[in-house]
N, C-alpha and C positions, 0 to 999 in steps of 0.2 A: 504494500500500500504506500504509494508515493504522496507525501503531504506537500501542500503548497498553500501560500497565502491566497485567499479568495481575491479575484479581480474586482469584487464589488464591496470591499470594505471602505468606509469613509471615516477616517479619524479626524476629529475636530478638537483642537487644543482649547481647554477650558480656561477662560480668563480669571475665574474666581477660585480655581483650585490648582495651585502650583504643582507642576509635574504630572497633571492628570489630563486625560483625554476622554471625550465621549466617543465611543466607538459604535458606529452604526453600520448595519449591513443592508445592502441594496436590494436583496430579494428574499431575505428571511424577515426583514423588518426589525431584527434584534437591535437593542440599544443598551449599552453598558458603559459604566465608568471604569476605565482601566488606567493603570500606571504607565508612565513612559517606558519603564523597564519591560512590562508585559507586552506593550505594543511592539517594542523592538524585537522581542522573541517571536511574536506572531509574524512580523514582517520578514524574519530570517529563518522561518521554519523549514524552508527547502534546503538550507545549509546545515543547520544544527537543530536538534530537538532535545532541549533539556527541561521540558515541561513535565510536571507530574501527570500520571495517567488520568486522574480526576479532572485536572485543568484541561488537558488535551481533549478529553471526551466532551467537556462542556463547550469548548471553543469549536469543536466539530459540529456539535448540535446547534450552536448559534450561527454557524456558517462562516465564521471569520477564518478558520482553517478548513481546507477541503481536500478531497481526493479527486474532485472533478477537474478535468482539463479546462482551459479557458474556453474553448469552443463548446464544451459541454455545458458550462455555466451560461454562455450566451444563449444556447438553445433552450435551457431551462427557463431563463428569463422570458424568452419568446413565448413559451408555452403558458407561463403565468399570465403574460400580457394578453394573449389571445383569449384565454378563458375568462379573464376579467372583462375584456371588451365585449365578448358575447353576452355575458351576464348583464352588463350595463345596457346593451341594446334591447334586452328583454324588459327592462324596467321603465321608469317614467319617461314620457315624452313631454317636452315643454314648448311653448308657443309664444311668438312675438308678433305684434301687429305694427307695421311701419305706417303710422297714421297718415303721413304725408312725406314727400321728398323735399318740400319747401322749408326754408329756414329764414328766420328774421335776423340771424347773426352772420357776421363775416369774419370768422376766426382764421388766422393764418395757417394753422396746422390741420384744419379740417378739410382734407382733400377728397374724401370719399363722396361720390355722387355730386361733385362740383357742377358738372354739366347740367344735371337734373335739377338741382335745387336753385339754380339761377335761371331756370326756364319757367316763365309764368304760366305756361300751358300745362304743366304737370298736374295730374289729378291727385286729390286726396281720396281717402276711402269714401265710398258711398254706402248707403244702407244695403243695397243689393250685394256689394262685395263683402260687407261685414257678414251678412247671412251666409254667403258662400264660404267664407273663411271658417266660420263656426262649423259648417257642415263638413269641410275638409278636415278639421280637427277630429271629428268623430269617425271619418273614413280612415284617417291615419292610425288612430287608436280607438277602437270601438269600446274598450273597457274603460269606463269613467274613472275607476280607481287608479288607473295607470297614467292618467293625464295630470300633470302638475297643476295644482289648484291656483297658481299665480300666473297671470298673463302679463307680459311686458309690453309697454307702449313705447315706440321708438320713432325716430325720424331720420333726416330732417329735424324739425322741431315739432313734437307731437302736440304741444299745448299752445297752438296759435289760436287767438280769439275767434277767427273765422271757422275754426274746426270744433267749436264748443259743442254744437249739436251732434256731430258725428261721434265725438268722444263720449258724450252722454249716452248715445245709442249703443256704442260698443260696451260700455260699462253696465248699462241696464240689462242688456241681453246676457252679458257674462254673469252678472250677479244672480240672475234667474237660474243659471246653470251651476251656481255654487263657486264661481271664480272670484278672486280678488285681483288687484292690479298693482303693478309697480311701473313707474314712469321714469324714463331718462330724459331730462329736460335741461334747458339753459336757465329755467326759473324766472325768466323775465315777465311772462304773462301768467304766472302761477296764481296771481290774485283773481284772475277770471274763472278759476276752477275750484275755488275754496269749498263750494257746496258739494264737490265730489270727493273731498278728502275725508276719509274715516277708516277705521279698521275693517269695515265691511266692504268698502269700495276701493278707492286708491289708498293703499296703506303703506306704500313705500315710494319715496321720491329720491332720485339721484340728481343732484344739481352740481354743475361745474362752476367753480369760482377759482380763478387762477392767481390769487394773491390778494393783497390789500388793495384798497380803492385805486390808488395811483397806477399800480401795475395792471390790475384786472381791466381797468377801463381802456388801457392801450391795446389789449389783446382780445377781449371778449366784447366786440363792437356791434351794436345794433345798426341795422342798415339805414335807419332814419334818425333814431334818437341818439346814436353814438354811445354815450355813457350809460352803463347798465348796473354798476355795483350797488348803489343805494337801493334801487328798486328790488333787486334780487334779495338783498339782506332783509328788507321789510317783508318780502313774501315768505322767506324762510321762517322768520319770526312768527308770522301768522299761521303757517303750516304746522309748526311745532305745537302751537296752542290747540290745534285740532287733534293732537294725539297720534299723528302718523310718524313713521320712521323717515328721518332725513339723513341722507348720506351725501356729504360734500366731497366731490372729487377735485383735486388740484392737479392739473396737467403741468408737469414740471420739466423745465430745462435749466440751463446754467444761469439764465437771467432772473428766474424767480425762485430758485431752490432755497435761498436764504430768507425769502419772504414768507415761507411757510410758517416759521416760528412766530412772526408778527401777526399773520392771519389767525393762527391758533390763539394767540393772546387776545386778539380782537374778538373772536368768538366767545372766549371766556368772559370778557367784559360785557358782551351782549347777553350773557346768561345762557347761551345755547347748550353748554355742557351740563347744565343743571337738569336738562331733559335726558332721561335714559334712552330716548329714541333718537338721539343725535350722535352722529359719527362723522369723522373726516379722514381722508386718506390722500396720500400723494401717489401719482402715477407717472412714471418716467415716460417722457415723449421720445419716440424713436425717430431717427432720421429716415427719410423716405425720398425716393426719386420722383414720387408723385407730387411733391411740394415744389412750387415754381421757384426760380432763382430769386425773384423779387421777394417772395415770402420767406426764403431762407434767411434773409437779412434781419428779419424780426425775431428769429429764433436762434438759440445757441445750444445745440444738443450736448448732453452729458454722456460720458461712458457709464456703463453700469457700475463699475468699480468706484468711480469718483462720486456718483450719485449716492451710493450706499455709505461711503466714507464720510461725505458731507452730512448726511442725516445722522450718522452715529455721533459725529462731533456736536451736532445741534441738539441731540437727545430726542430726535423725532423719528428714529428708525422704526418704532412700533407703529407709526402711522403710514409706513410705506407698504404698498401692495405686495402681498406674499402668497396669494392664492391659497390661503388656509393652511400654509405650512406650519406656522407657529402653533396653531391650535392642535394640529395632529401630533406634533412632537411633544408639546406640553402634556397632552392627554396620555401619550405613551409613557412618558416619564412618571407622571403622577399615579397612573393606574398599573404600572409595571406590565405593560402589554406591548406587542410589536407595533411599529408605526404603520397606520393604514396606507395602502398603496393608492396611487393615482395613475391608472394605466392610460388615460386619455387626458387631454388638456381641457377640453370643454365639450358642451353638448352637441356641437356641430358634428362630432364624430360618432354620436350615438343616437340621439333623439331630439335634436333641436330643429324647429321649423319656423321660418320667418315668412309671414305673408305680407306682400306689399300691395298698395292700392291698385296696381295694374293687373293683378291676378297671378303674379309670379311668386314662386317659393324659393327661398334661399336658405342655406344652412348656417350662415355666419353673418354677424353685423358688419364685419370688416369689408365684405364684398357685396353687400346689398346694393342693387341698382346696376351692377355689372352683369350684363346678359351672359357673359362667358361662363359665369359661375352659378347660374340658376339651375336648380335641380328638378324643377317641375312647374306646372301651372294649375290653378284651381278655377279657371274661368268657366269651364263647362261642368256638366253634371258630375262627371268623375274626374279625379285628378289625373293629369297626364304627366307621367314621370320621365325624366331623362335618366335612365338607369345607369348609364355610364358615368354621368356627373355625380349621381347619388352614391354610387359605389366608391368613387374617388374620395369622397369625404367619409363615408361610413366604414370603409375598410382601412382608413388611415389610423395607425397607432404606432407605437415605438418599434414594432417589428418591421415596418416599411423602410425605416432609415437605418442603415448599417451602423452609423455613428451612435444613434440613440440606443439601439439594443445592446451595444457593448459598453454603454455608459453606466457607471455605478449609481448615478442619480436618476436613471430613467423612470423607475417605478414610483418615485416621489414627485418628479417633475411632470410626467405625462407626455413628454415629447415636444412641448411648446405649441405655439399657435400654428394651426394648419395653414391659415391664410398667409402668415409671415413666411412659412416654409415654401409655399407656392411662389411667393414673390422673391425668394432667395435671401430672405433676411434671417439672421441667426443670432439676434441679440439675446434671445431667451437663455442660451447656454451660459453666457458670461453673467447675465443677471442672476440666474438661479443659483449657480455655484457660489457666487459671492454672497448672495442673500442667505444661503443655507447656513453658512458658518455663523453669521450674525444671529439668525433665528435660533439656532441650537444653543448659543450662549445665553440669549435672553430667556429661553424656555427653562434652561437649567438654573439660571439665577432665580427665576420666579419659584421654581420648585424648592430651592434652598431656603428662600425667604419664608415660604409657607411652612417648611419643616421646623424652622426656628420659632415661628409665632404660635 
């Protein structure tokens, strides 16, 4: 029996425990605190074995030491990923309505659907198309218990005043069927929709605010009124009083990364954090060839490493987007259980369906409106699927990419955004591996503090 160090061990040096590492295994989900000395023995097991039999058997069981060859480990990970993917495809389906492609903001980084949202002839949803979309949902998943009970409203900008009646119709029809709604909005006209905010109707709103007043007003610009900050803040305040969940997203580059602290302090002064339903987070803006040269001048993209290090310095790292990684690691540590796997990145690979007002179905928000990526249409009595496009998304997991399936982080990361992969963008790798180390240390520190209290 030839022993070797598993290709899927992830040692993370602990900042709060000198000479200690949190050792994590990429396909068993094992997580253990080990000494620097033990780690060295694990990493040199192919040269010398001076471990006790009990220790060796335990390390074999946890997966840190293995008798599998590297190619056998890769195949084993692939089998896990395929099984988990199949299971996910059998579970919940979730649905999004693109209320309209039109938008009242002109933000420099919002390149998706630019042609469509600047076209005044673009249609918003009609009652007929709403009815067809609800029928399509039932065709896609006849079992009501396997349909996610929250529908997302997206755009363009879904909460335009001229769309009030159709939004009311979407929500009334959905409420009759037992659905609640979450909305992704710029928040500017949220005041026109206050009567629809409640835990039974619209119970979650994501609003983008890109910094304090001076900076936000330079970047989140209304096409007529220009400045938008004060009105959005007033609307958020009103919405919180309605008892709904408010999530503020801050799209972050080098120009506003340090403004996040000031914005957080401003929200504290406003009393927003006194509401348990209020959260904010920072999302790193990625460079894209779809952004024009003129618009590039108003942005200053950060590398993943610099973004994370800046947030660590500012003490705001816990407000950075981590796709649920912190929660999974903390629960594994506190409950002494393996870390749950994430075999896909998002619902586009399993059961996410986005209905646009023109009758087309898309798998992903990133490519809505791009006809090259539509997976079907629901304009007629029965859905007409483009099975080739559908399979391209629903068959995509870490086994498709040779780099992913041999990566020790693959079953925690899920392989990254499929749309980004199709566009040739690989930022997720750098972001995830850097964030992983930070998240592990934060989760471990919280567990220590809880143990001492």
